[in-house]
C-alpha atoms as one frame of an Amber mdcrd trajectory, in Angstrom:
protein
 133.410 188.444 101.232 129.855 190.193 101.706 129.158 191.925  98.494 129.532
 195.361  98.238 126.989 196.927  98.958 126.201 200.807  99.819 124.782 201.403
 103.068 124.030 204.453 104.800 127.374 204.782 106.179 129.040 204.989 102.285
 125.812 207.487 101.355 127.518 209.503 104.036 131.258 209.615 103.052 129.973
 210.607  99.625 127.916 213.236 100.743 130.379 214.914 103.295 133.167 213.967
 100.312 130.974 215.823  98.020 130.159 218.877 100.449 133.797 218.881 100.891
 134.297 219.519  97.326 131.574 221.999  97.205 133.331 224.388  99.894 136.634
 223.579  98.137 135.112 225.406  94.898 133.497 228.150  96.840 136.432 228.579
  98.825 138.392 228.849  95.585 135.833 231.227  93.761 136.010 233.711  96.787
 139.899 233.703  96.889 139.952 233.962  93.104 138.081 236.861  93.261 139.214
 238.430  96.209 142.834 238.024  94.748 141.113 239.560  91.475 140.087 242.815
  93.900 143.389 243.363  95.062 144.928 242.999  92.446 142.929 245.938  90.609
 143.694 247.977  93.824 147.630 247.284  93.103 147.461 248.089  89.302 145.208
 251.461  91.008 148.173 252.159  94.150 150.670 251.888  90.570 148.699 254.089
  87.951 148.296 256.740  90.480 151.984 256.656  91.403 152.728 256.163  87.791
 150.323 259.355  86.586 151.751 261.193  89.571 156.187 260.685  88.140 154.427
 261.985  84.515 152.965 265.210  85.856 156.338 266.156  87.917 158.006 264.716
  84.774 156.325 267.272  81.977 156.677 270.310  84.934 160.302 269.634  85.347
 160.884 269.534  81.866 158.651 272.678  81.263 160.592 274.058  83.397 163.825
 272.844  82.388 162.996 274.622  78.818 161.521 278.203  80.566 165.437 278.156
  82.129 166.961 277.186  78.597 165.174 280.096  76.438 165.945 282.678  79.281
 169.413 281.731  79.345 169.304 282.016  75.200 167.560 285.861  75.715 170.380
 286.597  78.582 173.649 285.725  75.573 171.601 287.386  73.248 171.647 290.644
  75.883 174.996 290.001  76.442 176.167 290.323  73.347 173.870 292.793  71.407
 176.292 295.660  72.422 179.843 293.721  70.748 177.394 292.541  67.653 174.213
 294.588  67.369 170.609 292.726  68.285 170.502 291.340  65.124 173.863 289.435
  65.115 173.030 288.520  68.406 169.928 287.026  67.637 172.221 285.111  64.509
 175.396 283.760  66.510 172.837 282.385  69.557 170.495 280.967  66.420 173.212
 279.122  65.157 174.938 278.286  67.938 171.618 275.822  69.220 171.739 275.178
  64.966 175.136 273.365  65.020 174.217 272.125  68.853 171.457 270.228  67.935
 173.086 268.716  64.636 175.695 267.171  67.123 173.572 265.633  69.536 171.379
 263.892  66.408 174.677 262.429  65.268 175.147 261.390  68.407 171.863 259.722
  68.488 172.317 258.020  64.917 175.482 256.578  65.738 173.845 254.803  69.372
 170.867 253.455  66.728 173.638 252.435  64.381 175.830 250.496  66.827 172.305
 249.555  68.386 170.899 247.938  64.978 174.693 246.567  64.425 174.453 244.557
  67.980 171.389 243.003  67.452 171.750 242.218  63.495 171.799 238.426  63.284
């Protein structure tokens, strides 16, 4: 049996293993950097889509609100000949308050059911 000595072949093999690990480390860092850039680009695309969707949703809400105001003004004009301008305004206002209270009671019921469902 010969004693284990480090010859030129062993040194070359060690150097090639070290080089392989250095290349692996460099490649891994490059891959991680490329992946981070890809995710940044992906996030910017998502954020642009969310921003555009929010703009469209807010615009739709404003148009819906304007349409509702126009409807209420129209109802006041329709009721004016029957009960006068002040009476028509008060009737539409009272109806709006009643509808708002009913919607708030429905919302309260939903919250109460949700609390009961998640209670331990």
